[in-house]
FITORNU-866139 format. One record per residue: residue in one letter; x, y, z of N, C-alpha, C, O in turn. Coordinates in steps of 0.05 Angstrom, whole numbers, plus 5000, padded with zeros to 4 digits. Layout:
BEGIN
['a' [X Y Z] [X Y Z] [X Y Z] [X Y Z]],
...
end
This chain:
BEGIN
['m' [4776 5304 4880] [4771 5284 4899] [4794 5281 4919] [4817 5283 4910]],
['d' [4788 5278 4944] [4808 5274 4964] [4811 5244 4969] [4796 5232 4984]],
['i' [4831 5232 4955] [4834 5203 4957] [4839 5194 4986] [4829 5173 4994]],
['a' [4856 5208 5000] [4862 5201 5028] [4836 5200 5045] [4833 5181 5061]],
['k' [4819 5219 5041] [4793 5220 5056] [4776 5196 5048] [4763 5183 5065]],
['c' [4775 5190 5022] [4759 5167 5013] [4770 5141 5024] [4754 5123 5033]],
['l' [4796 5137 5024] [4808 5113 5035] [4803 5110 5065] [4797 5088 5075]],
['t' [4804 5133 5079] [4797 5132 5108] [4769 5124 5113] [4763 5108 5131]],
['l' [4750 5134 5096] [4722 5126 5099] [4718 5097 5093] [4703 5083 5106]],
['v' [4731 5087 5072] [4729 5058 5065] [4739 5042 5089] [4727 5022 5096]],
['d' [4762 5050 5100] [4772 5035 5123] [4753 5036 5147] [4750 5016 5161]],
['l' [4740 5059 5151] [4720 5061 5173] [4697 5041 5168] [4689 5028 5187]],
['l' [4688 5040 5144] [4666 5022 5137] [4674 4993 5141] [4658 4976 5150]],
['c' [4699 4987 5134] [4709 4959 5136] [4710 4951 5165] [4706 4927 5172]],
['a' [4716 4969 5183] [4719 4963 5212] [4693 4963 5227] [4691 4951 5249]],
['r' [4673 4977 5217] [4648 4981 5231] [4631 4955 5231] [4629 4941 5211]],
['e' [4618 4950 5253] [4599 4928 5255] [4574 4935 5238] [4567 4959 5235]],
['f' [4560 4915 5228] [4535 4919 5214] [4512 4922 5233] [4512 4907 5253]],
['p' [4493 4939 5228] [4470 4942 5246] [4450 4919 5242] [4451 4905 5222]],
['s' [4432 4917 5261] [4411 4896 5259] [4387 4905 5242] [4371 4889 5234]],
['a' [4385 4931 5238] [4363 4942 5222] [4373 4964 5204] [4394 4977 5209]],
['y' [4358 4969 5183] [4365 4991 5164] [4364 5018 5178] [4348 5022 5195]],
['g' [4383 5036 5170] [4382 5063 5180] [4401 5081 5164] [4419 5072 5151]],
['r' [4396 5107 5166] [4414 5127 5154] [4437 5131 5173] [4435 5128 5197]],
['t' [4460 5138 5161] [4484 5144 5177] [4495 5171 5169] [4484 5184 5151]],
['e' [4516 5179 5182] [4528 5205 5175] [4541 5205 5147] [4547 5226 5136]],
['h' [4545 5181 5136] [4558 5179 5110] [4540 5167 5088] [4547 5167 5065]],
['g' [4517 5157 5096] [4499 5144 5076] [4478 5128 5089] [4460 5138 5102]],
['e' [4481 5101 5086] [4461 5083 5098] [4474 5057 5105] [4495 5050 5094]],
['s' [4462 5043 5124] [4471 5017 5132] [4447 4999 5138] [4425 5009 5144]],
['g' [4452 4973 5135] [4431 4954 5141] [4444 4928 5150] [4468 4926 5151]],
['p' [4428 4908 5155] [4439 4882 5163] [4458 4872 5141] [4449 4865 5119]],
['g' [4483 4871 5147] [4503 4860 5129] [4515 4879 5109] [4530 4871 5092]],
['y' [4510 4905 5111] [4522 4924 5092] [4524 4953 5103] [4509 4961 5121]],
['h' [4542 4968 5091] [4545 4997 5094] [4548 5008 5066] [4562 4997 5049]],
['i' [4536 5031 5061] [4539 5046 5036] [4545 5075 5044] [4530 5087 5059]],
['a' [4567 5086 5033] [4574 5113 5039] [4578 5129 5013] [4590 5119 4994]],
['a' [4569 5154 5013] [4574 5172 4991] [4602 5184 4996] [4606 5200 5014]],
['l' [4621 5176 4980] [4648 5186 4982] [4651 5213 4969] [4669 5229 4977]],
['q' [4634 5219 4950] [4635 5244 4936] [4607 5248 4923] [4595 5229 4913]],
['t' [4597 5273 4922] [4571 5279 4910] [4574 5305 4893] [4585 5325 4902]],
['s' [4563 5303 4869] [4564 5326 4850] [4541 5345 4855] [4524 5341 4873]],
['e' [4540 5366 4839] [4517 5384 4839] [4495 5371 4822] [4500 5350 4809]],
['e' [4471 5383 4823] [4449 5373 4807] [4451 5385 4778] [4467 5403 4774]],
['f' [4435 5374 4760] [4436 5382 4731] [4409 5390 4720] [4400 5379 4701]],
['w' [4396 5410 4733] [4370 5418 4724] [4370 5436 4700] [4351 5438 4685]],
['e' [4393 5449 4695] [4395 5467 4672] [4419 5460 4655] [4437 5446 4665]],
['g' [4420 5471 4631] [4443 5466 4614] [4437 5448 4591] [4415 5437 4589]],
['d' [4457 5444 4574] [4454 5428 4550] [4462 5399 4553] [4462 5384 4534]],
['g' [4469 5391 4577] [4477 5363 4582] [4507 5359 4582] [4517 5338 4590]],
['s' [4522 5378 4572] [4551 5374 4570] [4564 5373 4597] [4583 5358 4601]],
['e' [4555 5389 4616] [4566 5389 4643] [4560 5361 4656] [4577 5351 4670]],
['r' [4537 5350 4651] [4530 5324 4662] [4549 5303 4651] [4559 5286 4666]],
['e' [4554 5304 4625] [4572 5284 4613] [4601 5287 4624] [4614 5267 4629]],
['e' [4610 5311 4627] [4636 5316 4638] [4638 5306 4667] [4658 5294 4675]],
['t' [4617 5311 4683] [4616 5302 4711] [4616 5272 4712] [4630 5260 4729]],
['q' [4601 5259 4695] [4600 5230 4695] [4628 5219 4689] [4637 5200 4702]],
['a' [4641 5230 4669] [4668 5221 4662] [4687 5225 4685] [4704 5208 4690]],
['q' [4685 5248 4699] [4703 5253 4722] [4697 5234 4744] [4716 5224 4757]],
['y' [4672 5228 4750] [4666 5209 4772] [4676 5181 4765] [4685 5167 4783]],
['e' [4673 5173 4740] [4684 5147 4733] [4714 5146 4735] [4726 5126 4743]],
['a' [4728 5169 4728] [4757 5170 4730] [4765 5170 4760] [4785 5158 4767]],
['d' [4749 5184 4777] [4755 5184 4805] [4751 5155 4817] [4768 5146 4833]],
['r' [4730 5142 4808] [4726 5114 4817] [4750 5097 4809] [4760 5081 4825]],
['d' [4759 5100 4784] [4781 5084 4775] [4807 5090 4789] [4823 5072 4795]],
['g' [4811 5116 4796] [4835 5124 4811] [4835 5112 4839] [4855 5102 4849]],
['l' [4812 5113 4852] [4809 5101 4879] [4812 5071 4877] [4823 5058 4895]],
['a' [4801 5059 4856] [4804 5030 4852] [4833 5022 4849] [4841 5000 4858]],
['e' [4849 5038 4836] [4878 5033 4834] [4891 5032 4862] [4907 5014 4868]],
['r' [4884 5050 4879] [4895 5051 4906] [4885 5027 4922] [4901 5015 4937]],
['l' [4860 5020 4920] [4850 4996 4934] [4862 4971 4923] [4866 4951 4937]],
['g' [4868 4971 4897] [4880 4949 4884] [4908 4943 4894] [4918 4921 4893]],
['e' [4922 4964 4904] [4948 4960 4917] [4945 4943 4942] [4964 4930 4950]],
['r' [4922 4944 4955] [4918 4928 4979] [4908 4900 4973] [4918 4880 4984]],
['w' [4889 4898 4954] [4874 4873 4950] [4876 4862 4922] [4862 4842 4916]],
['g' [4893 4873 4906] [4896 4863 4879] [4875 4876 4860] [4859 4893 4869]],
['p' [4876 4869 4835] [4857 4881 4816] [4828 4874 4822] [4823 4851 4831]],
['p' [4810 4893 4818] [4782 4887 4824] [4769 4870 4803] [4778 4869 4780]],
['q' [4747 4858 4810] [4729 4846 4791] [4711 4869 4781] [4705 4887 4797]],
['h' [4703 4869 4756] [4685 4889 4746] [4658 4875 4742] [4656 4857 4725]],
['i' [4638 4882 4757] [4612 4869 4757] [4590 4887 4748] [4586 4909 4759]],
['s' [4576 4879 4727] [4552 4894 4718] [4529 4887 4736] [4525 4864 4744]],
['l' [4513 4907 4744] [4489 4902 4760] [4463 4903 4743] [4441 4902 4754]],
['y' [4467 4904 4717] [4443 4905 4699] [4426 4880 4703] [4402 4882 4705]],
['s' [4438 4856 4703] [4423 4832 4706] [4410 4830 4733] [4388 4818 4736]],
['v' [4422 4842 4754] [4410 4843 4780] [4385 4860 4779] [4364 4852 4791]],
['l' [4386 4883 4766] [4362 4900 4763] [4340 4885 4748] [4317 4885 4756]],
['d' [4348 4872 4727] [4329 4857 4710] [4315 4835 4727] [4291 4831 4726]],
['r' [4331 4821 4743] [4320 4799 4760] [4302 4811 4782] [4281 4799 4788]],
['t' [4310 4833 4793] [4294 4846 4814] [4267 4855 4802] [4246 4852 4814]],
['m' [4269 4868 4778] [4244 4877 4765] [4226 4854 4758] [4201 4857 4757]],
['g' [4238 4830 4754] [4222 4807 4748] [4210 4793 4772] [4197 4773 4770]],
['g' [4215 4805 4796] [4203 4794 4820] [4221 4776 4837] [4213 4767 4859]],
['e' [4246 4772 4828] [4264 4755 4844] [4272 4770 4869] [4277 4794 4868]],
['d' [4274 4756 4891] [4283 4768 4916] [4313 4768 4917] [4325 4747 4923]],
['i' [4325 4791 4913] [4354 4794 4913] [4362 4808 4940] [4348 4827 4948]],
['a' [4382 4799 4952] [4391 4810 4978] [4402 4838 4975] [4413 4846 4954]],
['e' [4399 4854 4996] [4411 4880 4997] [4441 4876 5005] [4447 4857 5019]],
['p' [4458 4893 4996] [4453 4919 4983] [4449 4917 4953] [4444 4937 4940]],
['w' [4452 4893 4942] [4453 4890 4913] [4428 4898 4899] [4429 4910 4878]],
['a' [4404 4890 4910] [4379 4897 4897] [4376 4928 4895] [4369 4938 4874]],
['g' [4380 4941 4917] [4378 4971 4917] [4398 4985 4899] [4391 5003 4885]],
['l' [4423 4975 4900] [4444 4988 4884] [4438 4985 4854] [4444 5003 4838]],
['s' [4426 4963 4846] [4422 4957 4818] [4404 4978 4805] [4404 4981 4780]],
['g' [4388 4992 4820] [4370 5012 4809] [4383 5039 4802] [4371 5055 4788]],
['h' [4408 5043 4811] [4421 5069 4805] [4451 5067 4801] [4464 5087 4796]],
['v' [4462 5043 4803] [4491 5039 4799] [4493 5017 4777] [4487 4994 4783]],
['p' [4502 5024 4753] [4503 5004 4732] [4524 4982 4735] [4520 4960 4726]],
['d' [4546 4989 4749] [4567 4969 4752] [4584 4976 4776] [4584 4999 4785]],
['v' [4599 4957 4786] [4617 4962 4809] [4644 4950 4804] [4647 4930 4789]],
['h' [4664 4961 4817] [4690 4949 4820] [4690 4935 4847] [4682 4947 4867]],
['l' [4698 4910 4848] [4692 4893 4871] [4717 4877 4880] [4731 4866 4864]],
['w' [4721 4877 4906] [4743 4861 4919] [4731 4844 4941] [4712 4852 4954]],
['r' [4743 4821 4946] [4737 4805 4970] [4761 4807 4988] [4783 4800 4979]],
['v' [4757 4816 5012] [4780 4819 5031] [4783 4793 5046] [4766 4785 5061]],
['p' [4806 4779 5041] [4809 4752 5052] [4808 4752 5082] [4798 4733 5094]],
['e' [4819 4772 5095] [4821 4772 5125] [4793 4773 5138] [4789 4762 5160]],
['t' [4774 4787 5125] [4748 4790 5137] [4725 4776 5123] [4704 4771 5134]],
['g' [4730 4768 5098] [4709 4756 5082] [4688 4776 5072] [4669 4769 5059]],
['r' [4693 4802 5077] [4675 4822 5068] [4681 4830 5039] [4704 4827 5030]],
['w' [4660 4839 5025] [4663 4850 4998] [4665 4880 5000] [4650 4893 5015]],
['i' [4683 4892 4984] [4685 4921 4982] [4679 4928 4953] [4690 4915 4934]],
['a' [4662 4947 4949] [4655 4955 4921] [4655 4986 4919] [4651 5000 4938]],
['l' [4662 4994 4894] [4660 5023 4887] [4642 5025 4863] [4644 5009 4844]],
['g' [4624 5044 4863] [4606 5048 4841] [4599 5077 4838] [4600 5093 4857]],
['v' [4590 5085 4814] [4581 5112 4809] [4551 5111 4806] [4540 5096 4789]],
['s' [4537 5126 4823] [4508 5126 4824] [4497 5151 4812] [4508 5173 4814]],
['q' [4474 5148 4798] [4457 5171 4791] [4429 5161 4788] [4423 5143 4772]],
['w' [4411 5173 4804] [4383 5164 4804] [4368 5173 4779] [4350 5159 4770]],
['d' [4374 5197 4769] [4360 5207 4745] [4378 5229 4733] [4396 5239 4747]],
['k' [4374 5236 4708] [4392 5253 4693] [4395 5281 4705] [4415 5294 4700]],
['e' [4376 5291 4721] [4378 5317 4733] [4391 5316 4761] [4400 5336 4771]],
['l' [4393 5292 4772] [4403 5289 4800] [4433 5285 4800] [4445 5279 4780]],
['p' [4445 5290 4824] [4474 5289 4825] [4485 5261 4821] [4472 5241 4826]],
['f' [4510 5260 4813] [4526 5235 4813] [4537 5231 4842] [4542 5251 4856]],
['q' [4541 5206 4849] [4554 5200 4874] [4574 5178 4869] [4568 5158 4855]],
['l' [4597 5180 4881] [4616 5159 4882] [4611 5144 4908] [4614 5155 4930]],
['l' [4603 5119 4906] [4595 5103 4930] [4616 5083 4937] [4629 5071 4920]],
['g' [4620 5081 4963] [4636 5059 4974] [4617 5040 4989] [4600 5049 5005]],
['i' [4619 5015 4983] [4601 4995 4994] [4618 4973 5008] [4638 4964 4997]],
['v' [4609 4966 5032] [4622 4943 5046] [4599 4925 5054] [4579 4934 5065]],
['t' [4602 4899 5047] [4580 4880 5053] [4592 4853 5059] [4613 4846 5049]],
['e' [4576 4837 5074] [4583 4810 5078] [4566 4792 5059] [4570 4767 5059]],
['t' [4548 4804 5044] [4530 4789 5026] [4544 4785 4999] [4553 4805 4986]],
['d' [4546 4760 4990] [4558 4754 4965] [4543 4767 4942] [4518 4769 4944]],
['p' [4556 4777 4921] [4541 4788 4898] [4525 4766 4885] [4533 4743 4884]],
['p' [4501 4773 4876] [4484 4753 4863] [4495 4744 4836] [4483 4727 4823]],
end
């Protein structure tokens, strides 16, 4: 992982205005009140015994933690927030704001900071939609409070 590149992308997301409507971007997606960028994406896992998948998951979690240490130098230690209850609430029909509702379907937890100067939330999470699909290290910037 190129930490300098990831930090630059997080800074870009922090400075960028939020769009008025959902759309794809060169780094991921954005919508009213949020940006989500894939900081890193693995290969897919269609073949093999699962060991490569487990190793990749462990590496992506370690990369997230390493990047969290660097961001922690700016904003202090992160909060560690599980999104399981958000997924459960969404599946139960509760209307949860984006980006949290969407993230809860493929990101089990996030490292989270509130930036005092802007009031924006910065989050890092490891995404995987299904066991054959790639892992992604996501950077999230939002003005929407976590549920």
